[in-house]
C-alpha positions, 0 to 999 in steps of 0.5 A: 346950170345953177342960178344964184342971186340972178347970175347963171353959172354953167357947169361942165358935164365933168363938173356936174358928174363930180357934183352928183358923185359927192351926193351919190357916191357909194360908201366904202365898207370895211373888210369882212372879219374872218370870224363873220365869214366863218359863222356865215359859212357854218350857217349856209352849210347847216341849211344845206344839211337840214334840207338834205335830212342830215341835221334837224330843223327847229319847227315844221308847220304842216297841214296848212293852206298857205297864202302866197302873196307873190302869186296871189294864190292859196295852196296846201303845204307846210313850212320848215323853220330854222333859227327864226326863219323859213328855210323851206316851202313844202319840204320833203317830210319823208327825209326832214328831221325836226325838233317840233311839229305843229299841226296847222289844222288846215288853217290859212297861213298868212304872213305876220301883219305889219303896222307901217306907222304908229306913234308909241306914245299915243296908246299910252302903253309901254312897248311890252303892254302894247304887245299884249294888245296887238300880237294876239290880233296878228300884228308881228311887226311895228314901225314906230315913231318916238317923237313925242316920247323923246320930246317929253323927255327933254334933256334926258331924251337919248337916255330915255329912248335907249331905256325904252328900247333896251330889251326890244328883242324880247318883245313878242313883235318886231320893232323898227323905230324912227328918230324924231323928224320934229319936236326935238333938237337935231342933236337928239335926232342925230344920236337916235339915228345911231341907235338900235332899232332905229332905221330912219328919220321920223315924220317931218313937220310940213308947217316948218319946212314950208318956211325953209326951217334950218333945223328941218333941213339938217334933220332931213340931211341926217336921215339921208346920210345915216339911213335914207328912210324918211317918213313924212306928214306931207301937208297936202291940206296945207301946202301949195302944189309947188311945195308938195314936190319938196319931200318926194324930191329929197327922197321921202319914202312914206306918207300917212297924211291922207284923209280922203280920195283927193289926198290919196290920189295926189299922194300916189301920183307924187310917188309916195308909199301911201299909208292908210290909217285907221286909228285916228279921226272919226270911224268913217275916215278909214271907210272913206279911204278904203271906199276910194281905193276900191272905187277907183281900182287903184293898185293895192301895191301903192298902199300900206296900213297903219294905225298912226294913233290908236288905243289899246282899248280899241284894239281889244274891242275891235282888233288891229290890222286884222280888223282893217284888212277884214273891213277892206275885204268887206268893202269889195277888195280881193282878200289877198290884195287886202292882206298884201297891204298889211304884209308884203307892201308894208315890208317892201316900202321899207326895203324889208321884203327880204325879211318880212311880208311873205311866207317864203324861204329866207323870211322870218317865220312870222306867221298868222293862222286864220280860219278865214280869209274873208274875215281875218281871225288869228287863231295862232300867231308865231314870231320867228317860229315861236308860238306867241299867241293863241285864240287872241291871248298872248301866251307869255307876258314879257317881263321887261321892267320900265320903272326907271322911266318914272319921273317925279311931278313938277307942279306949275299951276299954283297961281292959276285962278278960276277967272283965268279960265272964263270964256270971253268973246273975241267980238260982240255983234252990233246988236249985242245978242251974239258973241264970237268964240272958238269952237274946237272939234275932237274929230276936226283933224283932216276932214273937218275944221279942228278950230273955227270961230262961231257966233253963239248967243250972248245974254245979260253979258254972258256967253250962252255955250250953245251952237246950232241948238246943241249945248256945248261944254267949255274947253281951256288950253292951259300952259303948265309952266308960265313964261311971264304971263300964262298962255291960256286959250278958251273956247267951246268943245265938241266931243265930250258932253258932261252935265257937271264936273270936269275932265282934264288931260296933260301932254308935255310934247313939244311943250307942257300944256293941259286941256280941261273940259267942263262948264264951270271955271271953278270946277275946271281950275280945281281939277287942273290943280289936282292933275298938276300934282301928277307927272301927267295923265287924265283926271275926272272930278265932280265938285272937286272930288276925284272920280277917276284917274289915269296917271302917266308916270313916264314923262307924262306920256306913258303909264307904268302899267300892264295891259289889264291895268291900263285898260281898267284905268281908261275905262274907269275914266269913261265910266266916271264921265258917263255918270256925269252925262257923257255918252262915248263911242269909239276911242276912250275919252282920254285918247280922244282928248290927248289927240287934241294936242297934235292939232293944238300944236300944229295950228298954233294954240300952244306956245 
């Protein structure tokens, strides 16, 4: 029965079935090419001959303790590898012939770790540099979002993404990507859905689909028609319960928008594969979520692990998925169940468990050898049977040239004046001794308010930047390219505390804005004008003199640097800010500041 404009129209059973067939009917596949069948026949015969001892396999890894994620057990054994895949579990070594034998030293063999949701732009590293950080930690597969990179590239989005992923098979990890579900045009989304290694539609914007946004409908339709996989920001903290049905009802697979126990419970109840993120927010967020899973004894099969946004510096200091799996075990989760959240359950959520997630015949030989299951310590990391990392060092850097993505600066702040950055109150108290201003919190996403109005002291016609006895810096959110009157938002800021000088960052997606933090308008303005001469990045100044700089030459969102250069640049920013009075913990300041733009956009502070 259909309802339209108050009228009820009843469909017959035959009509309903025909209507459903329009949506669900299986596609028609072209006939198999004879050469494809011949190649496959040659392959299966070769596998048979290897297992019969008639032909050589590529690699035998023996003297292992193999973690079986299917039975949740550990047994001694060996693995036989041919053409990147495991073809035998515990082969008969008396007959097997191999080109290479690797002694596993009695270590535990676990599947390569899988990051189920990561924004490629958030760590500021291009794919090869990022691999230098994550692969030695045992991560061999990434499911990556590209929406900010594509949005930043604008009219060049399709060509830019093609360049970024052109040589992805050379990377020391497997990359599966998603077309943007937001921040780009539907044309860009449609074009990217046809690319390799794109497998589906990236996260949708709940704040626009809740209003019935036509572009969101179109992108969701494109995702369903082209691949079927759709990720989401579910919006549990922003939407009424009725609208929370929408995304799972249209077939969305995965949700990473959870921050606490209540969020997790609701996400699981609505049938979403729920991704527990550890790379954003305060360090306590991941502990809060893992604590809830252990306390409530929710089945681990509901969950996957993801960084979402993380810096390469943090990966080097703390680890990647290996760290969060170890943390889950420390908090009381059985080791193999914790490992499965970062392997089998991640692969299964994308219907990739016939290729990834376990050490079983037919799967890729993506293998991590660790000396402990209580605390994951990757001693050796294999991708497709090739040893790519040993003792937390990548063995061979990947020589992919991304330099063609570098752009020329397009300054836009020539007319910016210091007084435009002055902090002005939205309201003065009747007594005239207090002023109402905005307070922004770098850790305010998901578990505290990101932006809230507060009362602060007001003396001699001036705002005193102090709240609850704590002196705060000022923040200015500045539109780079003025559209008529330049859009600027000012307030106070929790997250960086400098006694003097200024620090500014830039982010172009979905629109070009700067954030500047400091105490004096003149210093903040001078800093912004220096940063404006770059494509993008982060800049620290004192009395107008540059103290540290991280340039982001690739559309303002990625650095044209290898891992060591990028880490040196981000740490130089922290070191310069420390000399100006800031004390930083966790993520580098540049990464903390750049995460602000996510919420600035989401909550309407950017045009």
